[in-house]
C-alpha positions as CSV (number, residue, x, y, z in Angstrom):
1,M,-55.4,18.9,-65.7
2,A,-53.8,20.1,-62.4
3,R,-51.1,17.9,-60.9
4,E,-51.4,17.0,-57.2
5,T,-48.6,18.4,-55.0
6,T,-46.5,15.7,-53.3
7,W,-45.2,16.7,-49.9
8,H,-42.5,15.0,-47.9
9,K,-41.0,15.7,-44.5
10,S,-37.6,17.2,-44.4
11,S,-34.8,14.8,-43.6
12,Y,-33.4,17.4,-41.2
13,S,-36.5,17.1,-39.0
14,G,-35.7,13.7,-37.7
15,A,-38.3,12.0,-35.6
16,T,-39.7,15.2,-34.0
17,N,-43.0,16.9,-34.6
18,N,-41.3,20.2,-35.2
19,C,-40.7,19.9,-38.8
20,V,-41.2,21.3,-42.3
21,E,-42.6,19.6,-45.4
22,V,-41.2,20.2,-48.9
23,A,-42.7,19.7,-52.3
24,E,-40.0,19.9,-55.0
25,S,-40.2,20.2,-58.8
26,S,-38.0,21.4,-61.6
27,R,-39.4,24.9,-61.1
28,G,-38.4,25.1,-57.4
29,A,-39.9,24.1,-54.1
30,L,-42.8,24.8,-51.8
31,V,-42.1,24.7,-48.0
32,R,-44.7,24.6,-45.2
33,D,-44.8,24.0,-41.4
34,T,-46.2,20.5,-40.7
35,Q,-48.2,21.7,-37.7
36,S,-49.7,24.7,-39.5
37,R,-50.5,23.4,-43.0
38,E,-53.6,25.6,-43.1
39,R,-51.4,28.7,-43.0
40,G,-50.1,28.1,-46.5
41,H,-46.6,27.7,-47.8
42,L,-43.5,29.6,-49.0
43,T,-42.5,29.4,-52.7
44,F,-38.9,29.3,-53.9
45,G,-37.7,29.4,-57.5
46,A,-35.3,26.7,-58.7
47,E,-32.2,29.0,-58.3
48,E,-33.2,30.0,-54.8
49,W,-33.9,26.5,-53.7
50,T,-30.7,25.1,-55.2
51,A,-28.6,27.9,-53.4
52,F,-30.4,27.1,-50.1
53,L,-29.7,23.4,-50.4
54,H,-26.1,24.0,-51.3
55,H,-25.7,26.2,-48.2
56,V,-27.4,23.8,-45.8
57,R,-25.3,20.9,-47.1
58,A,-22.1,22.9,-46.7
59,E,-23.0,23.8,-43.1
60,A,-23.8,20.1,-42.3
61,R,-20.2,19.0,-43.2
């Protein structure tokens, strides 16, 4: 049975309509443009996604 993908808006998007949505799992993450959902998504493996989050959080400090 296929599991439904649960998307959430990025916390970095704030209250704007210019944002991305993320669906995370233990295998990595899917990322898509909120305004262009029909165009598909990018897929990142767990190691790639963890490295990306580490970099973003370090830059936010």
